C-alpha positions in Angstrom: 45.4 -73.6 -99.9 48.1 -73.9 -102.6 51.4 -75.5 -101.5 53.4 -72.4 -102.3 51.1 -70.2 -100.3 51.2 -72.7 -97.4 55.0 -72.7 -97.3 55.1 -68.9 -97.6 52.7 -68.4 -94.7 53.5 -71.2 -92.3 57.3 -71.8 -92.8 58.4 -68.5 -91.2 56.0 -69.2 -88.3 57.5 -72.7 -87.8 61.0 -71.4 -88.0 60.3 -68.6 -85.5 58.7 -71.1 -83.1 61.8 -73.4 -83.3 64.1 -70.5 -82.7 62.0 -69.3 -79.8 62.0 -72.7 -78.1 65.7 -73.0 -78.6 66.3 -69.7 -77.0 63.7 -70.2 -74.2 65.3 -73.5 -73.2 69.0 -72.6 -73.6 71.0 -73.9 -70.8 73.1 -71.7 -68.5 76.8 -71.9 -69.4 79.4 -72.1 -66.7 82.6 -70.1 -67.5 85.6 -68.8 -65.7 84.7 -65.2 -64.7 87.7 -63.0 -64.5 87.5 -59.6 -62.7 83.7 -59.9 -62.3 81.5 -57.3 -60.7 79.3 -57.2 -57.7 75.7 -56.0 -56.9 74.6 -55.4 -53.4 71.9 -53.5 -51.6 69.1 -53.8 -49.1 65.4 -54.7 -49.1 63.2 -52.6 -46.9 59.5 -52.4 -46.1 57.6 -49.0 -45.8 54.3 -48.3 -44.2 51.8 -50.5 -42.3 52.1 -54.2 -42.5 49.3 -56.0 -44.4 46.5 -57.5 -42.3 47.7 -61.1 -43.1 51.4 -60.4 -42.2 51.2 -62.8 -39.2 48.8 -65.7 -39.0 48.1 -67.8 -35.9 47.2 -71.4 -36.6 46.0 -73.8 -34.0 48.3 -76.9 -33.5 46.1 -80.0 -33.5 48.6 -82.7 -34.3 51.8 -84.0 -32.5 51.9 -81.3 -29.8 54.8 -83.3 -28.1 57.0 -82.2 -31.0 55.2 -79.4 -32.7 54.3 -77.5 -29.5 51.0 -76.6 -27.9 48.6 -73.8 -28.6 49.1 -71.8 -31.8 51.9 -71.6 -34.3 52.6 -68.1 -35.4 53.3 -68.0 -39.2 55.1 -64.8 -40.2 54.3 -64.2 -43.8 55.8 -60.7 -43.9 58.8 -60.5 -41.6 60.0 -57.0 -41.0 62.5 -55.8 -38.3 63.9 -52.3 -38.1 62.6 -51.6 -41.6 64.4 -54.6 -43.1 62.4 -57.1 -45.1 63.5 -60.6 -44.5 62.6 -64.0 -46.0 63.0 -62.6 -49.6 65.2 -63.4 -52.6 67.3 -61.4 -55.0 68.5 -62.7 -58.3 69.7 -61.8 -61.8 67.1 -62.6 -64.4 68.0 -64.7 -67.5 71.8 -64.4 -67.3 73.2 -66.7 -70.0 76.7 -67.5 -68.6 78.8 -66.9 -65.6 80.4 -68.5 -62.5 79.9 -72.2 -61.8 77.6 -73.5 -59.1 79.3 -74.4 -55.8 78.3 -77.2 -53.5 76.0 -76.2 -50.7 76.9 -76.5 -47.1 77.0 -80.2 -46.2 77.4 -81.1 -49.9 73.7 -81.4 -50.7 70.5 -79.4 -51.0 68.4 -80.2 -48.0 64.9 -79.5 -46.7 64.8 -80.4 -43.0 61.5 -81.0 -41.3 62.4 -80.4 -37.7 60.2 -79.4 -34.7 57.4 -79.3 -37.3 59.1 -76.6 -39.3 60.7 -76.5 -42.7 64.3 -75.5 -42.2 65.3 -73.2 -43.7 62.1 -71.2 -44.4 63.7 -69.8 -47.6 66.6 -71.1 -49.7 68.0 -71.0 -53.2 68.5 -74.5 -54.7 69.9 -76.0 -57.8 67.6 -78.1 -60.0 68.4 -81.8 -59.6 68.8 -84.0 -56.5 67.3 -82.6 -53.3 67.2 -84.3 -49.9 64.0 -84.3 -47.9 64.7 -85.1 -44.2 62.3 -85.9 -41.4 64.0 -85.1 -38.1 60.9 -85.6 -36.0 60.7 -89.1 -34.4 57.2 -90.5 -34.4 55.8 -87.8 -36.6 54.3 -88.3 -40.1 55.2 -85.4 -42.4 53.8 -85.1 -45.9 55.7 -82.6 -48.0 53.9 -80.9 -50.9 56.3 -79.0 -53.2 54.7 -76.9 -56.0 55.8 -74.5 -58.8 54.2 -71.1 -58.4 53.2 -70.2 -61.9 52.4 -66.6 -63.0 54.0 -65.1 -59.9 55.0 -61.9 -61.7 51.5 -61.5 -63.2 49.8 -61.8 -59.9 47.6 -64.7 -60.8 49.3 -67.6 -59.2 48.6 -71.1 -60.3 50.4 -74.0 -58.5 51.6 -77.2 -60.1 52.7 -80.1 -57.9 56.3 -81.2 -58.3 56.0 -84.0 -55.7 53.8 -84.9 -52.8 54.5 -87.8 -50.5 54.3 -89.0 -46.9 57.4 -89.5 -44.8 56.3 -91.4 -41.6 59.9 -92.3 -40.4 62.9 -90.2 -39.6 65.7 -90.1 -42.2 66.3 -88.9 -45.7 64.5 -89.3 -49.0 66.2 -88.0 -52.2 64.1 -86.6 -55.0 64.9 -85.1 -58.4 63.8 -81.5 -58.5 62.4 -81.0 -62.0 61.2 -77.6 -63.0 58.8 -77.2 -66.0 57.4 -73.6 -65.9 58.5 -71.6 -62.9 61.5 -71.2 -60.6 59.3 -69.9 -57.8 58.5 -72.8 -55.4 56.2 -73.2 -52.4 56.3 -75.9 -49.8 53.7 -77.0 -47.3 53.1 -80.1 -45.1 49.8 -81.8 -45.8 49.8 -83.4 -42.3 50.4 -80.1 -40.5 48.6 -77.0 -41.8 51.0 -74.6 -40.1 54.2 -75.7 -41.9 55.3 -73.6 -44.9 58.5 -72.7 -46.8 59.7 -71.3 -50.1 62.5 -71.9 -52.5 63.9 -70.3 -55.6 65.3 -72.7 -58.2 66.9 -70.6 -61.0 69.0 -72.0 -63.9 72.1 -70.2 -62.6 73.8 -69.4 -59.2 73.3 -65.6 -59.3 70.6 -65.7 -56.6 70.5 -65.3 -52.8 68.3 -65.1 -49.8 68.6 -61.7 -48.1 70.3 -61.5 -44.7 68.4 -60.8 -41.5 69.1 -57.1 -41.9 67.7 -57.1 -45.4 71.0 -56.8 -47.1 72.3 -59.0 -49.9 75.4 -59.3 -52.2 75.9 -61.2 -55.4 79.5 -61.5 -56.7 81.5 -62.6 -59.7 79.1 -61.2 -62.3 80.4 -60.9 -65.9 80.3 -57.2 -67.0 77.1 -56.3 -68.7 73.6 -54.9 -68.3 71.1 -57.1 -66.5 67.6 -57.1 -65.0 67.8 -57.6 -61.2 64.7 -58.9 -59.4 63.6 -59.2 -55.8 61.0 -61.7 -54.8 59.0 -61.8 -51.6 56.6 -64.8 -51.5 53.8 -62.6 -50.1 54.5 -59.2 -51.6 55.5 -60.2 -55.1 58.3 -59.2 -57.4 60.1 -56.0 -58.1 62.8 -55.4 -60.7 65.4 -52.9 -61.8 68.1 -52.6 -64.5 71.7 -52.7 -63.4 75.0 -52.1 -65.3 77.9 -54.1 -64.0 81.4 -53.1 -64.8 84.6 -55.2 -64.5 85.7 -55.3 -60.9 83.0 -52.7 -60.0 80.2 -52.6 -57.5 76.7 -51.4 -58.1 74.1 -50.8 -55.5 70.5 -51.7 -56.0 67.9 -51.3 -53.2 64.3 -52.4 -53.2 61.4 -50.9 -51.2 58.3 -53.0 -50.7 54.9 -51.9 -49.4 51.7 -53.8 -48.6 49.8 -54.8 -51.7 
């Protein structure tokens, strides 16, 4: 291939790739949001629950702490029509309000009574504390990115996997490569599960027990709003936020 032809064909491709990468990895910018808007709504579930909504797993280790018999794992938690254990977030917002420190000053996953507490939480990428609150119990946390969640063909990549035989805290750096959707399980206890969302921005929440949510201080503009349930998948809608205004966006889920 002639040099001139090579440059004509490949140079635009290379420049496009560079621009794509720069855009894809652009960092969220924290700004002072004046007279921001709000989005709120409710997540509901309609119809019959899926067959795997509740799973009973036999407790075979550490019954003195974990309990005896079976652990009931509720994969789809519905009460009075409200879908719980789900997340709502704005997708790919470029700038907005700053992150605020979480309760207690640090992002924490607590392994207590052989459960991950909380079951679902939004975390900021960076330092995260893994706590073992169960004396005499070996926990082994396995945290993984859930890749291709929105395409329905989930592949999991391990972020970290380590044993914690003693009570106390271990601090790890939460590094995300390909997906903000995260699953947690304990390799020592096959009935311990949890989920996290680790977006690049703070416009994300876990829904309340009645299925409601509210996200405040949004710069005016048009956005894609998404709702993620770890078992039922992702739904999305477009919202237009005005200065000082409130927009309502509800999501209805059904079994897959």
